[in-house]
C-alpha positions as CSV (number, residue, x, y, z in Angstrom):
1,M,166.2,80.2,84.0
2,G,162.1,80.5,83.2
3,R,159.5,83.3,83.6
4,D,156.2,82.8,84.4
5,F,153.3,85.2,84.1
6,T,149.7,85.0,82.8
7,V,147.9,86.4,79.1
8,N,144.4,87.5,78.7
9,F,142.7,88.2,75.2
10,R,139.8,87.4,73.3
11,Y,139.1,84.5,71.3
12,K,135.5,84.3,69.7
13,E,134.3,87.2,71.6
14,Q,134.7,85.1,74.5
15,P,137.8,86.0,77.7
16,V,140.7,83.4,77.6
17,T,143.7,83.4,80.6
18,A,146.7,80.8,79.4
19,L,149.6,80.7,81.6
20,V,152.5,81.3,79.9
21,N,156.5,79.2,80.6
22,L,159.2,81.5,79.1
23,R,162.4,79.7,78.8
24,D,166.0,81.0,77.5
25,Q,167.3,78.8,74.7
26,G,170.1,80.3,73.8
27,Y,169.7,83.2,71.5
28,D,165.5,82.3,71.5
29,L,162.9,81.8,73.2
30,S,160.4,79.0,74.3
31,C,157.0,79.8,75.9
32,M,155.1,76.8,76.8
33,V,151.3,78.0,76.6
34,R,148.4,76.1,79.1
35,Y,145.3,77.3,78.6
36,L,142.7,77.8,81.6
37,D,139.6,77.2,80.0
38,Q,138.6,73.7,79.2
39,D,137.2,74.0,76.3
40,I,139.8,75.9,74.8
41,E,142.2,73.3,76.2
42,T,140.8,70.1,74.8
43,M,141.5,72.4,71.4
44,V,144.9,71.9,71.8
45,P,146.5,67.7,72.0
46,E,147.8,67.8,75.7
47,G,145.6,71.0,76.3
48,K,149.1,73.2,75.2
49,L,151.5,74.7,72.8
50,V,155.0,75.0,72.8
51,F,156.9,77.1,70.5
52,S,159.9,79.5,69.9
53,L,160.5,82.6,68.8
54,G,163.0,81.6,66.5
55,N,161.4,78.3,65.3
56,G,157.8,78.4,65.6
57,L,155.7,75.5,66.5
58,Q,157.3,72.8,68.4
59,A,154.0,70.5,70.4
60,P,151.7,70.2,68.6
61,R,153.6,69.7,65.4
62,Q,151.0,71.3,63.7
63,L,147.4,73.0,63.5
64,T,145.3,71.1,62.0
65,G,142.5,73.1,62.0
66,Q,141.3,76.6,61.2
67,P,140.2,77.5,65.1
68,Q,143.7,76.3,66.4
69,L,145.6,78.7,63.8
70,E,143.5,82.1,65.1
71,L,144.1,80.1,68.6
72,F,147.7,79.9,68.9
73,S,147.5,84.0,66.6
74,R,145.6,85.0,69.5
75,T,148.1,83.6,71.9
76,S,150.8,84.6,70.3
77,E,149.6,88.1,70.3
78,A,148.9,88.3,73.1
79,I,152.4,87.0,75.0
80,S,154.0,89.9,72.7
81,R,152.2,92.3,73.8
82,Y,152.8,91.4,77.1
83,L,156.5,90.7,76.7
84,G,156.4,94.6,74.8
85,A,155.6,95.8,78.2
86,F,158.8,95.2,79.7
């Protein structure tokens, strides 16, 4: 079963909101993230990140630059904080 929620965080001093779909995959969790800000969305192919807690980044296959890596890091930290609150 999936669970949808939003996370808010700052990236390059700007507020960012992302929609997260969290799904169980056996003993792992998979996250699909879509960004609401169009400028942020264009940084990532297809405007979304997919990663699992156990296997890491799944889509896109790799992030090509420091801005994308920082965005992924801030996004995963926001998701971790959200999940830690429950």
